[in-house]
C-alpha positions in Angstrom: -19.4 37.6 5.7 -18.9 39.3 2.4 -21.2 37.8 -0.4 -18.3 37.9 -2.8 -15.9 36.1 -0.7 -18.5 33.3 -0.2 -19.0 31.9 -3.6 -15.1 31.9 -4.1 -14.7 30.0 -1.2 -17.3 27.3 -2.5 -15.6 27.0 -5.9 -12.3 26.3 -4.4 -13.5 23.8 -2.0 -15.5 22.2 -4.9 -12.5 22.1 -7.1 -10.5 20.4 -4.4 -13.1 17.7 -3.8 -13.5 17.0 -7.6 -9.7 16.9 -7.8 -9.6 14.4 -4.6 -12.0 12.2 -6.4 -10.2 12.3 -9.9 -6.9 11.4 -8.1 -8.3 7.9 -6.3 -10.3 7.2 -9.4 -7.3 7.5 -11.3 -5.2 5.2 -9.3 -8.2 2.7 -9.2 -8.7 2.7 -13.0 -4.9 2.0 -12.9 -5.4 -0.9 -11.0 -8.3 -2.3 -12.8 -6.4 -1.5 -16.2 -3.4 -3.9 -14.7 -5.9 -6.7 -13.8 -7.4 -6.4 -17.1 -3.8 -6.9 -18.7 -3.3 -9.8 -16.5 -6.4 -11.2 -17.3 -5.9 -10.9 -20.8 -2.5 -12.4 -20.9 -3.8 -15.2 -19.0 -6.6 -15.9 -21.7 -3.9 -15.9 -24.2 -1.7 -18.3 -22.6 -4.7 -20.7 -22.0 -5.7 -20.5 -25.8 -2.3 -21.5 -26.7 -2.3 -24.4 -24.2 0.1 -22.8 -21.9 0.0 -22.4 -18.2 1.2 -19.3 -16.4 4.2 -19.8 -14.0 3.2 -19.3 -10.3 5.4 -16.8 -9.1 3.0 -15.6 -6.2 5.6 -16.4 -3.4 8.2 -13.8 -4.9 5.5 -11.4 -5.6 4.4 -11.6 -2.0 8.2 -10.8 -0.7 8.7 -8.1 -3.1 5.3 -6.3 -2.0 5.9 -7.0 1.5 9.4 -5.3 1.4 8.2 -2.2 -0.4 5.0 -2.0 1.8 7.0 -2.4 5.0 9.6 0.4 3.8 6.9 2.7 3.1 5.2 1.8 6.4 8.3 2.4 8.4 9.3 5.6 6.4 5.9 7.1 7.5 6.4 5.9 11.0 9.6 7.7 11.0 8.0 10.9 9.5 4.9 11.0 11.7 6.7 10.3 15.2 7.8 13.6 15.6 4.1 15.0 15.9 4.0 13.4 19.3 6.6 16.3 20.5 4.3 19.4 19.7 3.7 21.5 22.4 0.3 21.2 24.0 -0.2 17.8 22.4 -2.1 15.3 24.1 0.4 12.5 23.0 2.5 13.0 26.0 0.3 11.2 28.2 0.4 8.2 25.9 3.5 5.9 26.1 6.3 6.5 23.6 4.3 9.3 22.5 2.5 7.3 19.8 -0.5 9.1 18.9 -3.4 8.4 16.6 -1.8 9.5 13.6 0.9 6.6 13.9 -1.9 4.2 12.6 -1.1 5.8 9.0 2.4 4.2 9.6 1.6 1.4 11.5 -1.1 -0.2 9.2 1.3 -0.6 6.1 4.0 -1.7 8.3 2.4 -4.6 9.8 0.8 -5.4 6.0 4.2 -5.8 4.9 5.2 -7.7 7.6 2.4 -10.1 6.8 3.0 -10.2 3.4 6.7 -11.4 4.2 5.4 -14.0 6.5 3.3 -15.4 3.8 6.4 -15.5 1.7 8.0 -17.6 4.3 5.2 -19.6 5.4 3.8 -20.8 1.8 6.8 -21.4 0.0 7.8 -24.5 -1.8 10.3 -26.8 0.0 12.5 -28.6 -2.0 12.7 -32.3 -2.0 16.1 -32.8 -2.7 19.0 -30.7 -1.1 20.2 -30.1 -4.6 17.5 -28.5 -5.5 17.7 -25.1 -3.5 18.7 -23.0 -6.6 15.8 -20.9 -6.3 15.5 -20.7 -2.3 
């Protein structure tokens, strides 16, 4: 191994690792910031004597549809990997290899969120109250 190539490879590997860590830190930081803003909004509403409207049901439906669509897109995009020559997936039913987990997990999370929406939604007491359902 050449001594001048080795430090460059370590440097670029280190840069890639730092970039990946910063990417995930940025995503987690954004999520924490959104949670903080939601908390501050709730505190401001409580100080004024107001109560936040519980729109959890519609939120779970929206997120369920979005996550389901992402999961299905990943499944469709990853499925052709099972047809690569010399792949061990030819012995697995429907050529579903372990890479399909990347698509199946968000698909089933999305299905679960949609199911939560329909299971926990409020049933109207009168038939004339079906305006939001």
